C-alpha positions as CSV (number, residue, x, y, z in Angstrom):
1,M,46.0,29.5,-121.1
2,T,45.9,32.5,-123.1
3,E,48.1,33.6,-125.8
4,A,49.9,37.5,-126.3
5,S,47.6,37.7,-129.2
6,G,44.3,37.5,-127.1
7,P,42.6,34.7,-125.8
8,Q,43.2,31.2,-127.2
9,R,40.2,29.8,-129.2
10,I,39.6,26.0,-129.0
11,I,37.1,24.1,-130.9
12,I,35.4,20.9,-129.2
13,G,33.0,18.2,-129.9
14,C,32.0,14.9,-128.5
15,D,29.6,12.1,-128.9
16,H,26.7,11.2,-126.4
17,A,29.1,8.7,-124.3
18,A,31.1,12.0,-123.4
19,Y,28.5,14.7,-123.4
20,R,28.8,15.6,-119.6
21,L,32.5,15.3,-119.9
22,K,32.5,17.8,-122.6
23,E,30.3,20.3,-120.8
24,T,32.7,20.1,-117.7
25,L,35.9,20.8,-119.8
26,K,34.0,23.5,-121.6
27,T,32.9,25.4,-118.6
28,A,36.4,25.2,-117.0
29,M,38.1,26.5,-120.2
30,E,35.6,29.4,-120.3
31,A,36.2,30.1,-116.8
32,Q,40.2,30.8,-117.7
33,G,39.4,32.8,-120.6
34,L,39.3,30.5,-123.4
35,V,37.1,31.1,-126.5
36,V,35.1,27.9,-126.9
37,T,33.5,26.7,-129.9
38,D,31.2,23.8,-129.3
39,V,30.2,21.8,-132.3
40,G,28.2,19.4,-130.3
41,T,26.8,17.1,-129.2
42,H,24.2,19.0,-127.0
43,S,22.5,15.9,-125.1
44,E,23.0,12.5,-124.2
45,A,21.0,11.3,-127.3
46,S,22.9,8.9,-129.6
47,I,24.8,10.2,-132.4
48,D,27.1,9.3,-134.7
49,Y,30.7,10.3,-133.5
50,P,32.3,10.6,-137.3
51,D,30.1,13.7,-137.7
52,T,31.3,15.5,-134.8
53,G,35.1,14.5,-135.3
54,K,34.5,15.7,-139.0
55,A,33.3,19.0,-137.8
56,V,36.3,19.4,-135.6
57,A,39.0,18.1,-137.9
58,E,37.8,20.0,-140.9
59,K,38.4,23.2,-138.9
60,I,41.9,22.2,-137.8
61,S,42.7,21.1,-141.1
62,S,41.9,24.3,-143.0
63,G,43.7,26.4,-140.3
64,E,40.6,28.1,-139.1
65,Y,41.4,26.9,-135.6
66,E,44.9,25.8,-134.1
67,R,43.6,23.5,-131.5
68,G,40.9,21.2,-130.8
69,I,39.2,18.6,-128.6
70,L,37.6,15.6,-129.3
71,I,35.9,13.1,-126.9
72,C,34.0,9.8,-127.3
73,G,33.6,7.0,-125.1
74,T,37.0,5.5,-125.7
75,G,38.6,8.1,-127.8
76,L,39.5,5.6,-130.6
77,G,36.9,6.3,-133.0
78,M,37.4,10.1,-132.9
79,S,41.1,9.7,-133.5
80,M,40.7,7.7,-136.3
81,V,38.3,9.9,-137.9
82,A,40.3,13.2,-137.0
83,N,43.8,11.6,-138.5
84,K,42.2,11.0,-141.7
85,Y,42.4,14.9,-142.4
86,P,45.8,16.8,-143.7
87,H,47.7,18.5,-141.2
88,V,45.8,17.0,-138.3
89,R,47.8,15.4,-135.5
90,A,45.1,14.1,-133.2
91,A,46.6,12.5,-130.0
92,L,44.5,10.0,-127.9
93,C,45.6,10.9,-124.3
94,N,44.3,9.1,-121.4
95,D,47.4,9.9,-119.0
96,L,49.4,13.1,-118.3
97,F,52.5,11.6,-119.8
98,S,50.9,11.3,-123.4
99,A,49.2,14.7,-123.1
100,A,52.7,16.2,-122.5
101,M,54.7,14.1,-125.2
102,S,51.9,14.6,-127.9
103,R,52.8,18.3,-127.5
104,R,56.3,18.1,-127.1
105,H,57.3,15.9,-129.7
106,N,54.3,15.5,-132.1
107,D,52.6,19.0,-132.0
108,A,49.2,17.4,-131.6
109,N,46.6,19.9,-132.5
110,I,43.6,17.8,-131.4
111,L,43.6,16.2,-127.9
112,V,41.1,13.2,-128.0
113,M,40.0,11.5,-124.7
114,G,37.8,8.7,-123.8
115,G,35.0,9.9,-121.6
116,R,34.2,6.3,-120.5
117,V,37.9,5.8,-119.7
118,I,38.9,8.7,-117.6
119,G,37.2,10.6,-114.9
120,D,36.4,14.5,-115.0
121,I,39.4,15.1,-112.7
122,L,42.0,13.4,-114.7
123,A,40.6,14.8,-117.9
124,M,41.0,18.3,-116.4
125,E,44.4,17.9,-115.6
126,I,45.2,16.3,-119.0
127,L,43.7,19.3,-120.8
128,K,45.8,21.4,-118.7
129,T,48.8,19.8,-119.6
130,W,48.1,19.6,-123.1
131,L,47.3,23.2,-123.3
132,E,50.2,24.3,-121.3
133,T,52.9,22.0,-122.9
134,P,54.7,23.7,-125.8
135,F,56.1,22.0,-128.9
136,E,60.1,21.4,-128.8
137,A,60.6,21.8,-132.6
138,G,64.1,21.0,-133.6
139,R,64.3,17.4,-134.8
140,H,60.7,16.9,-134.1
141,Q,59.7,19.4,-136.7
142,R,62.0,17.6,-139.3
143,R,59.8,14.1,-138.4
144,L,56.6,16.2,-138.7
145,D,57.4,17.6,-141.9
146,M,57.7,14.1,-143.1
147,F,54.1,13.5,-142.3
148,D,53.2,16.0,-145.4
149,T,55.1,13.6,-147.9
150,I,53.0,10.5,-146.6
């Protein structure tokens, strides 16, 4: 899970509903040599998820980070927030097929998961699939280029 230019950098954020899952994923990524920037939340105390979604999406939109992860209770709210930003392609993936296809055909740059929807083991497999699946480009790039004209 590392790139030729050095360790892959990932930015991650969650709300209170997904705090434990975020910590599990963060620990696993760091153990595999990824550099993880955690923008919170840092406890199970209730927060407003749009603040965290914004923190991650802004860094992806600006190009400061190439990939990010957002987790909330269902993943729906974080997806909605993140996809409001230019150049962000946030994909809600609660299964392996969606994770793979979000990368192959859509070059998703933010993985979104529902912490109340999936368990730790499935989340780890989704993350692994998403990180390791390359973008196929070709006809899919032409379609992604259309995003910038919308």
